[in-house]
MARDRENKOL-64790 format. One line per 10 residues: number of its first residue (from 1); for each residue x negated, y negated, z negated of C-alpha. Coordinates in steps of 0.5 Angstrom, whole numbers, plus 500, padded with zeros to 3 digits. Layout:
# MARDRENKOL-64790
NUM> X,Y,Z ~ ...
END
This chain:
# MARDRENKOL-64790
1> 671,824,724 ~ 670,820,731 ~ 669,824,737 ~ 663,822,741 ~ 666,823,747 ~ 660,819,751 ~ 656,824,749 ~ 660,830,751 ~ 660,826,758 ~ 652,825,758
11> 651,832,757 ~ 656,834,762 ~ 654,829,767 ~ 648,833,769 ~ 651,839,770 ~ 656,836,775 ~ 651,833,779 ~ 647,840,779 ~ 653,843,782 ~ 655,838,787
21> 647,839,789 ~ 648,847,789 ~ 649,847,797 ~ 645,841,799 ~ 651,837,801 ~ 651,830,798 ~ 657,829,794 ~ 658,822,797 ~ 655,822,804 ~ 654,816,808
31> 658,819,814 ~ 664,823,812 ~ 666,828,816 ~ 672,833,816 ~ 668,840,818 ~ 675,843,818 ~ 677,842,825 ~ 675,840,832 ~ 672,834,836 ~ 673,832,843
41> 668,829,847 ~ 670,822,845 ~ 670,823,838 ~ 663,827,838 ~ 660,820,842 ~ 663,816,836 ~ 660,821,831 ~ 653,820,834 ~ 654,813,834 ~ 656,813,826
51> 650,818,825 ~ 645,813,828 ~ 649,807,824 ~ 648,810,818 ~ 640,812,819 ~ 638,808,824 ~ 630,809,822 ~ 631,817,822 ~ 636,818,829 ~ 636,816,836
61> 642,817,841 ~ 642,817,848 ~ 647,819,854 ~ 643,825,858 ~ 648,825,864 ~ 655,825,866 ~ 659,831,868 ~ 663,832,874 ~ 669,829,870 ~ 665,823,868
71> 664,825,861 ~ 658,823,858 ~ 654,828,855 ~ 650,825,849 ~ 644,827,845 ~ 641,825,838 ~ 634,825,836 ~ 632,826,829 ~ 625,825,825 ~ 622,820,821
81> 620,815,826 ~ 616,812,821 ~ 611,818,820 ~ 608,820,827 ~ 610,820,834 ~ 616,824,835 ~ 613,826,842 ~ 608,829,839 ~ 611,833,833 ~ 613,840,834
91> 621,840,837 ~ 626,844,836 ~ 632,843,841 ~ 640,845,839 ~ 646,845,844 ~ 653,848,844 ~ 659,849,848 ~ 656,851,854 ~ 662,855,856 ~ 668,850,855
101> 673,855,851 ~ 667,856,846 ~ 668,850,842 ~ 665,851,835 ~ 658,851,838 ~ 659,843,838 ~ 661,843,831 ~ 655,847,828 ~ 650,843,832 ~ 654,837,829
111> 654,840,823 ~ 646,841,824 ~ 645,833,825 ~ 649,831,820 ~ 646,835,814 ~ 639,834,816 ~ 640,826,816 ~ 645,826,809 ~ 639,830,806 ~ 633,827,808
121> 630,825,802 ~ 634,829,797 ~ 632,836,799 ~ 625,837,799 ~ 625,843,805 ~ 630,838,809 ~ 625,832,808 ~ 619,836,810 ~ 623,838,817 ~ 625,831,819
131> 618,828,817 ~ 614,834,820 ~ 619,836,826 ~ 623,833,831 ~ 630,835,833 ~ 633,835,839 ~ 641,836,839 ~ 646,836,845 ~ 653,838,841 ~ 656,839,848
141> 653,841,854 ~ 660,842,857 ~ 664,836,856 ~ 670,837,861 ~ 671,844,859 ~ 671,842,851 ~ 676,837,853 ~ 680,841,857 ~ 681,847,852 ~ 682,842,846
151> 688,838,850 ~ 691,842,855 ~ 695,849,854 ~ 690,854,855 ~ 689,862,853 ~ 683,863,848 ~ 679,865,854 ~ 680,859,859 ~ 676,854,861 ~ 670,858,860
161> 667,853,866 ~ 667,846,867 ~ 672,843,872 ~ 669,842,878 ~ 674,845,883 ~ 673,852,886 ~ 676,857,891 ~ 676,863,886 ~ 681,867,891 ~ 678,865,898
171> 684,862,900 ~ 681,855,902 ~ 685,852,896 ~ 682,850,889 ~ 685,851,883 ~ 692,852,885 ~ 694,858,881 ~ 692,858,874 ~ 696,859,867 ~ 703,856,866
181> 706,855,860 ~ 712,859,862 ~ 716,857,856 ~ 714,850,855 ~ 712,851,847 ~ 705,848,848 ~ 701,855,848 ~ 698,860,853 ~ 699,867,851 ~ 701,874,854
191> 706,877,857 ~ 708,884,856 ~ 714,889,860 ~ 717,894,857 ~ 716,900,861 ~ 716,908,858 ~ 710,910,862 ~ 706,904,861 ~ 699,905,858 ~ 699,900,852
201> 703,902,846 ~ 705,898,839 ~ 700,899,834 ~ 702,903,828 ~ 699,898,823 ~ 703,892,826 ~ 708,892,831 ~ 707,885,834 ~ 700,887,836 ~ 699,892,843
211> 694,897,844 ~ 691,902,849 ~ 695,909,850 ~ 690,915,849 ~ 688,919,855 ~ 694,924,853 ~ 699,919,851 ~ 704,915,854 ~ 706,908,852 ~ 712,904,852
221> 709,897,855 ~ 706,894,860 ~ 701,889,859 ~ 701,883,865 ~ 696,878,862 ~ 696,871,861 ~ 703,867,861 ~ 703,865,869 ~ 706,865,876 ~ 704,867,883
231> 703,859,884 ~ 700,860,891 ~ 704,866,894 ~ 698,871,895 ~ 701,877,890 ~ 696,875,884 ~ 698,871,878 ~ 693,866,875 ~ 687,868,879 ~ 685,861,881
241> 685,856,875 ~ 681,850,874 ~ 673,851,875 ~ 672,859,875 ~ 665,859,875 ~ 660,860,869 ~ 655,854,867 ~ 650,860,864 ~ 649,862,871 ~ 646,856,873
251> 639,857,871 ~ 632,857,875 ~ 630,864,871 ~ 632,870,875 ~ 638,867,878 ~ 642,871,883 ~ 648,868,888 ~ 655,870,886 ~ 656,876,889 ~ 651,879,884
261> 652,875,878 ~ 659,873,877 ~ 660,866,876 ~ 654,863,879 ~ 654,857,883 ~ 651,855,890 ~ 643,855,887 ~ 640,853,880 ~ 642,846,877 ~ 647,845,882
271> 652,843,876 ~ 651,836,873 ~ 651,838,867 ~ 646,844,867 ~ 642,839,871 ~ 642,834,865 ~ 641,839,860 ~ 635,842,864 ~ 631,835,865 ~ 632,833,858
281> 629,839,856 ~ 623,838,861 ~ 622,831,858 ~ 620,833,851 ~ 615,839,853 ~ 614,839,846 ~ 619,843,844 ~ 617,849,841 ~ 624,852,838 ~ 631,853,841
291> 638,855,839 ~ 644,855,843 ~ 651,856,840 ~ 657,860,844 ~ 662,864,841 ~ 664,869,839 ~ 663,877,836 ~ 658,875,831 ~ 651,876,835 ~ 644,873,834
301> 642,874,842 ~ 635,873,845 ~ 632,874,852 ~ 632,877,856 ~ 638,877,860 ~ 635,881,866 ~ 636,888,865 ~ 629,891,865 ~ 625,885,863 ~ 620,885,857
311> 619,880,852 ~ 611,879,852 ~ 606,881,847 ~ 606,878,841 ~ 613,875,841 ~ 617,880,840 ~ 614,881,833 ~ 616,873,832 ~ 623,875,835 ~ 624,881,831
321> 622,877,824 ~ 627,871,826 ~ 632,876,828 ~ 633,880,822 ~ 633,874,817 ~ 638,872,821 ~ 642,878,820 ~ 641,877,812 ~ 643,870,813 ~ 649,871,817
331> 654,877,814 ~ 657,881,820 ~ 652,879,825 ~ 648,883,829 ~ 641,882,832 ~ 641,884,839 ~ 638,883,846 ~ 642,880,851 ~ 641,885,857 ~ 639,891,854
341> 645,891,848 ~ 650,887,851 ~ 651,886,859 ~ 646,883,864 ~ 646,875,865 ~ 642,873,871 ~ 640,866,871 ~ 641,865,864 ~ 639,858,860 ~ 636,862,854
351> 632,866,859 ~ 630,859,862 ~ 628,857,855 ~ 624,863,854 ~ 621,865,861 ~ 620,858,864 ~ 619,853,858 ~ 615,858,854 ~ 620,857,848 ~ 622,862,843
361> 630,862,843 ~ 636,865,841 ~ 644,864,842 ~ 648,865,837 ~ 655,869,838 ~ 659,864,833 ~ 665,868,829 ~ 666,875,827 ~ 672,878,825 ~ 668,881,819
371> 669,875,816 ~ 677,875,816 ~ 677,880,810 ~ 669,881,809 ~ 670,888,812 ~ 671,892,818 ~ 676,890,823 ~ 682,895,826 ~ 688,893,830 ~ 691,891,825
381> 687,886,822 ~ 688,880,826 ~ 696,880,825 ~ 695,881,817 ~ 690,875,817 ~ 695,871,820 ~ 700,873,815 ~ 696,872,809 ~ 691,867,810 ~ 694,863,816
391> 702,864,813 ~ 703,866,820 ~ 702,860,824 ~ 697,863,829 ~ 701,868,832 ~ 707,867,837 ~ 713,871,836 ~ 715,875,842 ~ 721,872,846 ~ 725,874,852
401> 723,871,859 ~ 726,873,866 ~ 720,873,870 ~ 720,871,878 ~ 715,877,880 ~ 716,882,873 ~ 723,881,872 ~ 725,881,864 ~ 718,880,860 ~ 717,878,853
411> 712,872,852 ~ 708,872,846 ~ 701,874,842 ~ 696,870,839 ~ 694,863,841 ~ 688,860,844 ~ 685,858,837 ~ 685,865,834 ~ 680,870,835 ~ 674,867,838
421> 674,861,833 ~ 674,861,825 ~ 680,858,822 ~ 679,851,819 ~ 678,854,812 ~ 672,858,814 ~ 669,853,820 ~ 665,850,815 ~ 662,856,813 ~ 660,858,819
431> 657,852,821 ~ 653,852,815 ~ 650,859,815 ~ 648,858,822 ~ 645,852,821 ~ 641,855,816 ~ 638,860,821 ~ 637,855,826 ~ 632,851,820 ~ 629,857,818
441> 627,858,825 ~ 625,851,826 ~ 621,852,820 ~ 617,857,823 ~ 615,852,829 ~ 607,852,829 ~ 604,847,823 ~ 597,846,824 ~ 591,843,820 ~ 584,842,822
451> 578,843,817 ~ 573,838,815 ~ 568,840,821 ~ 562,844,819 ~ 555,841,821 ~ 549,845,821 ~ 542,842,822 ~ 539,847,828 ~ 532,843,828 ~ 529,838,833
461> 534,834,832 ~ 540,838,834 ~ 546,840,830 ~ 552,845,830 ~ 559,842,829 ~ 564,848,828 ~ 571,846,828 ~ 577,850,825 ~ 584,849,826 ~ 590,853,822
471> 597,855,823 ~ 601,856,816 ~ 607,859,821 ~ 610,865,824 ~ 610,861,831 ~ 604,860,835 ~ 602,853,838 ~ 603,857,845 ~ 607,864,845 ~ 605,870,849
481> 609,868,855 ~ 607,861,855 ~ 599,863,855 ~ 601,869,861 ~ 605,864,866 ~ 601,858,864 ~ 607,854,863 ~ 604,849,859 ~ 596,847,859 ~ 592,850,854
491> 590,847,847 ~ 584,843,847 ~ 579,841,842 ~ 575,834,843 ~ 569,831,839 ~ 568,824,840 ~ 563,820,837 ~ 558,814,840 ~ 552,816,837 ~ 553,823,839
501> 551,827,845 ~ 554,834,847 ~ 550,839,849 ~ 554,845,850 ~ 560,848,846 ~ 565,855,846 ~ 570,858,843 ~ 568,862,836 ~ 570,869,837 ~ 566,872,831
511> 564,867,825 ~ 560,872,821 ~ 556,875,827 ~ 556,868,830 ~ 558,870,837 ~ 561,864,841 ~ 563,864,847 ~ 561,859,852 ~ 565,855,856 ~ 561,853,862
521> 563,847,865 ~ 567,840,861 ~ 565,843,855 ~ 566,836,851 ~ 573,839,852 ~ 574,846,849 ~ 580,850,851 ~ 583,855,847 ~ 589,859,849 ~ 593,858,843
531> 593,858,835 ~ 596,865,833 ~ 602,865,828 ~ 599,865,821 ~ 592,865,824 ~ 587,860,826 ~ 582,858,832 ~ 575,856,832 ~ 570,852,836 ~ 563,850,836
541> 558,845,840 ~ 551,844,840 ~ 550,837,839 ~ 545,831,838 ~ 545,825,835 ~ 547,821,829 ~ 552,818,826 ~ 560,819,825 ~ 564,823,829 ~ 571,826,830
551> 574,832,832 ~ 581,832,835 ~ 585,838,837 ~ 591,837,841 ~ 597,842,843 ~ 603,840,847 ~ 608,844,842 ~ 604,844,836 ~ 601,837,835 ~ 595,833,835
561> 591,832,829 ~ 584,829,828 ~ 579,830,822 ~ 572,826,821 ~ 565,828,820 ~ 558,826,820 ~ 551,828,823 ~ 545,826,818
END
């Protein structure tokens, strides 16, 4: 009996194809990208150019500004440009890496752009999103800090800001006393000194790890901070490194000076990077949702950052619904309010997006130690993870060093890319899960339809024309903050017809009892505050005349739509 291998292959091929499609990622993408590594600013620019070259009909790439160090800040716009005016579609904004050391935010943003492009026409939901929405992606809002973190010896926390020089210690000089790679091994790790009365001790779970002593314990070590010297002779070590400010405290909502909010600069938008992002955001008033990617700690953060502030009206219900869904999608993450559950932030980016621009916005702190062993972490988890899954590559073994100030010390500990960032084999998962959260949020931006106008004869050549617009998503066309602060103009209904004269018009408050709130002036253009999430708005005109007409509904963030009718 002959073996019909081609028949077996025919049976197997669909299963193989189905398996490749299980995660939505194409088996053979047009643009091949490794999602297990980090990319510097030049590589990000090259990647965006490759995206556009492969998908010119779905993307536009631009430079929105230049950093202090002269690096371009790049953006990519993604939508089906053949289907409608991009500026009239609900827009979703994404950025990452506003803090220089929080690098994986850029990879999450890039992955989102890549996934949208590669899956257009393959995955129905992606096709729908790219057709009906527009995505504005700025992978890194801090290219100087990013490149500094990737290319220079740094600890996990530096550089947090950009690289504009700043006199952090008030001695008249700037950036003169940062970290020092004392043993020239290419890493900035920690310094410790043996001391029988110190306040640190070795962890009982791993002697390589120091933990604070209890209040009734004597320790065996002093923790001396990151590798470094007193370079300026002022009796302090590493107190004036590069930059030293916080770009996420430079935004024009509840901004406070540096003596109130550490890291703030002279005035809002004084940094070229934040100003570029702010101007780009304002140039797209159709943005109805936004996401900023930071690290770490596994958090889904919402405004307000200012202590005591509140979220307006029904907006909190939208935030809670999306945030709780995110907790399901992102294992180990917690949905939290910044000022209430984390710490106060004055002049923060996401506060400006919400309070200043009327946009539902989240900050995700990417990566959580829960994902190391899919369970709670303790003071031995990091070292165990390093040994078992990273082959001990993330930890610098403690070694002796004679310090000119501290005397005999030891240098060692975890490298900069451990703890704040996921290891290479988990980076793509982190990007994919956070991208999925973004797409869920983007899908909840307003999606409007306009019913065929209802025409009723009133006698004596008069007619009533009723128009109804419906929103099939959770986010209103104007959120409560937008309405309360008049951030954007109200939504508008207009009726146009050469043979139609409009005599009056108003908002339908109760269709069953025919209660209409008249608009006293300019009733040819009827204005409504918003079309609520999963709700509708109705207006009605009294007109005379004959022939065809059209009703147009126009919303800054909800889009523009029209429907035709006829007077007979």
